[in-house]
C-alpha positions in Angstrom: 75.0 37.7 30.0 73.2 35.2 27.5 71.2 36.2 24.9 68.3 34.1 23.7 67.1 34.3 20.2 63.1 34.2 19.7 62.1 33.4 16.4 57.7 33.2 16.2 56.6 29.9 15.1 53.7 29.2 12.9 51.2 29.6 15.1 51.9 33.5 15.4 51.5 33.5 11.8 48.0 32.5 12.5 46.7 35.0 14.9 47.5 37.9 12.7 45.3 36.0 9.6 41.5 36.8 9.3 38.7 35.4 12.1 37.3 32.0 11.0 33.5 32.7 11.0 31.2 29.9 12.6 28.1 29.7 11.5 25.5 29.1 14.4 22.8 26.9 12.9 19.4 26.7 15.1 17.9 23.2 15.3 14.4 22.2 15.3 13.9 21.6 18.5 15.4 25.4 19.6 12.8 26.8 16.9 10.0 24.8 18.5 11.8 26.3 22.3 11.9 29.9 21.2 8.3 29.9 19.5 7.0 28.5 22.8 8.6 30.8 24.8 7.6 33.7 22.4 3.6 32.6 22.4 3.8 32.2 26.2 5.2 36.2 26.4 2.3 37.0 24.1 -0.3 35.6 26.1 1.1 37.0 29.2 0.9 40.2 27.7 -2.7 39.8 26.9 -3.7 38.2 30.1 -2.0 41.4 31.9 -3.8 43.5 29.0 -7.1 41.8 29.9 -7.0 42.2 33.8 -5.7 45.7 34.5 -7.9 47.0 31.5 -7.0 48.8 28.2 -8.4 52.1 28.8 -7.3 54.4 31.4 -9.5 55.6 33.8 -10.8 59.3 33.1 -12.1 61.3 35.7 -15.2 63.5 34.9 -16.5 66.5 36.8 -19.9 65.1 37.3 -18.9 63.1 41.3 -21.3 61.5 43.3 -22.7 63.4 45.7 -23.7 60.8 47.9 -24.6 62.2 51.5 -24.2 59.1 54.5 -25.7 58.8 58.2 -23.2 58.2 60.4 -23.7 56.6 64.0 -21.1 56.6 66.6 -20.6 53.6 68.6 -21.2 53.8 72.5 -19.6 51.9 75.0 -21.1 48.4 74.9 -22.3 48.6 71.5 -21.2 46.0 68.9 -22.2 45.8 65.0 -25.1 43.5 65.9 -26.7 45.7 68.1 -25.9 48.7 65.7 -27.6 46.4 62.6 -30.4 45.8 64.8 -31.4 49.1 65.7 -31.1 50.4 62.2 -33.0 47.4 60.5 -35.1 45.8 63.1 -37.0 43.6 60.2 -34.1 43.0 58.9 -31.2 40.1 58.8 -28.5 41.8 60.9 -25.6 39.8 59.2 -26.6 41.3 56.0 -26.7 44.9 57.7 -23.1 43.8 59.2 -21.9 42.9 55.9 -23.0 46.3 54.6 -21.7 48.5 56.8 -18.3 46.5 57.2 -17.9 47.1 53.3 -18.6 50.2 53.2 -16.4 51.5 56.0 -13.8 48.8 55.0 -13.6 47.0 58.5 -11.3 43.8 58.5 -13.6 42.8 61.3 -16.6 43.2 63.3 -14.6 44.8 66.1 -15.8 48.0 66.8 -14.8 50.7 69.8 -16.3 53.2 71.6 -16.2 56.7 70.0 -15.6 55.0 66.5 -17.7 56.6 63.8 -19.6 54.5 61.1 -21.1 55.3 58.2 -24.5 53.8 57.4 -25.3 52.4 54.2 -28.1 54.3 52.2 -30.5 51.5 52.7 -30.7 51.9 56.2 -30.4 55.7 56.6 -33.3 56.7 58.8 
C-alpha cells in the first residue's frame, strides 16, 4: 500500500485568517435611484390614502327610513313603457336612468314578474 503525505500549502493558512472586509460604496447614481424609488413609494402611498380616504366609515343609529314604491313588470312591458306611465310629462330616458341606477340594472332589459323600486320623485 502506498502512503501519501499531505502538507497544507500557503492557501490553507489564508482561509483560517480573519475575513477581508469589503467596503460598499454607493455612487451618486445609486443615491439618486434610491431617492427616486423612495419618492415614488411615498407618492403612491399618499395617492392610495387620498383615494380610499383616511377616515374609517362610522355607522350611526340614525338610519335612513326610505320607503320605495314598487312596480311588478307585466308581460309586454318595458322600462320605456313603465317610465312613460309613472311620469307622462317627463323625458322617459331620465326616468329609465333613475330606475336603472336605483335597481342596479346593467341594461334596460326587464323580465315579466321582476319587481322594480321606483325613485321617490316618481312615486305615485
